[in-house]
N, C-alpha and C positions, 0 to 999 in steps of 0.2 A: 156087810163090809163095803159094798158098792156105794152106800149112802154116806159114808163117813166124810169124804171130801166135800160133799154138798152141805153137810152139817157144819163143817169148819167154815165154809163160805158164808153160811147163814149166820154163824157167830160173828164174822166180820161185819155183815149187814147190821146185826143187832148192836154191835159196838158203835157204828155210825149213828144209829137212831138214839142210842143212849148218850152219845156225845152231844147231839142236838138237844135232847131233853135236858141235859145238864146245863145248857146255856139258858134255858127257860128259868132256871133257878140261880142264874149268875155264877155258876160254879165252873169257871174257866179251866181250873186245874183238872177237874174230873173229865171235862170234855177232851182236853189234851190227852189224858190217860187213856180214855176209850179209843181215841184215834190211834195211839201207839199200840194198844192191844189189837186193834183191827189190822194194823200193819203186820204184826206178828202172825196173826191167823192167815192173812193174805199170802204171806210168804210160804206157808206150809200147805195150803189147800191143794195147789197144783202138784206139789211134790208128792203128797199123799195119794192123789188121784193117779199119778203115774206109777207109784209103787204098788198100788192095789189094782192096777189095770182098770181103773174106773173113770178114765177121761171120757167126757161126753159133751155134746153140744149144749145140753141144758146146763151143765156145770160151768161152761165157758160164759154163757149168758148170765147165769146167777152171779158169777164172779164180777162181770162188768157192772151189773146193777149194784152189787155191794160196794164196789170201788167208787162208783159215782156218789153214793151216800157218804161213805167213810172218808174218802180222800178228795171229793169234790165239794159237796154241799156242806158237810160238817166243818172243814177247815175254813171255808169262806165265811160261814156264819160266826165261827170263833174269831176270825180277824175283824169282822164287823163289830162283834160284841166287845172285844178288847180295845180297839183303837178307832176303827173306821167310822163308828157311830158319831165321832166328834166332827166329822166332815160329811154330813148326811148325803148330799147329792153325789159327790165323788165316791164316797164310801159304798153307796148302793150300786153305783155303776161298776166299781171294782169287784164287788161281791158277785154281781151278775156275770161280769165278763169272765171271771175265773171259773165259775160253775158251767157257763156255756162252753168255754174252751175245753173244759174237762169232759163234757158229754160228747163234743165233737171228736176229741182225741180217742175216747173209748169206742165210738162208732167206727171211726176210721181204722182203729186197730182190729176190731172184730171182722171188718170186711176185707182188709188188705194185708194185715201184718201178722196175724197170730202164729204163722209158721216161720216167720223171718228170724234169722240169728241176731238181728239188731232191732232196736226200737227206732222208729222214725218219729221224732218228737219225744219230749220228756214224758216218761211214764207217770200217770196220775198219782200212784202211791208216793213216788219220790217228790213230786210237786206238792202234794198234801202235807207231807212231813216238813218240807222246807217252809211252807206257809205257816204251819203251827209254830215253828221256831222263830220265824220273822214276826209273828204276832206278839210274841213275848218281849220283843225289843221295845215295845211301847213307844214307837216313833211313827207318827202318821206318814211323814214323807217317805221314810225308808219302806214302810209297809205298802204304800201306793206304788212306788217304783218296783218293789219286789213282786207284788201281786200281778202287775202288768207284765213284768219280765217272765214270771212263771206261766202266765196265761199264754203269752207268745210262744214260749218254749214247748208247751204241750202241743200246739198246733203247727209248729215249725217242721221243716224238712231235715233238721239236724239229727244225725244218728247218735243213739245212745246204746251203750252195751246192754245186752240182755242178761243181767246178772243171774236170774233163775236158771237159764239154760246153761250158763257156764258152770254153775254149781252142780247141775244134773250131769253134765258131760264129765266133770271132774270126778264125781262120785261113781259114774259108770266106768270110767277108766280105772279107778282104784279097785273096783271089784274084779277087773280083768287081770290085775297084776298079782 
């Protein structure tokens, strides 16, 4: 039972890898599908870990690695495959900037914020989903501006609500009523 949350997290990681592999075959819709499935799994791994009393440091690290692939690398490669390849130098810079900001955001979260009631900087799963949606607008200028904005927001000092903790607090309150 204690391994179930880690298995869910590994499922998230597998979705990120499958999204990247889908891009090798130019299947952008499958890539987007796998990123969204990864988001679903990412939403539930922590919740299941808390319910099963299986929260661990290894699980937190696995979650960050999975998030980097599924919401950092895969969406940036999707954006490059869909539109940014049309502007090679700028497209590669944007792809790298997004992934680099994502890894910085995750490292900062692990060191400073994992117990905080709010996120400092946009959470990478939210940024990744936004990037997937922007990619399908098929407009290079909008995508370049969007990817730069998302990259900045991930490493910014702007506070974002910690949705998962709100859901857990609400569910804990409802069990007491």
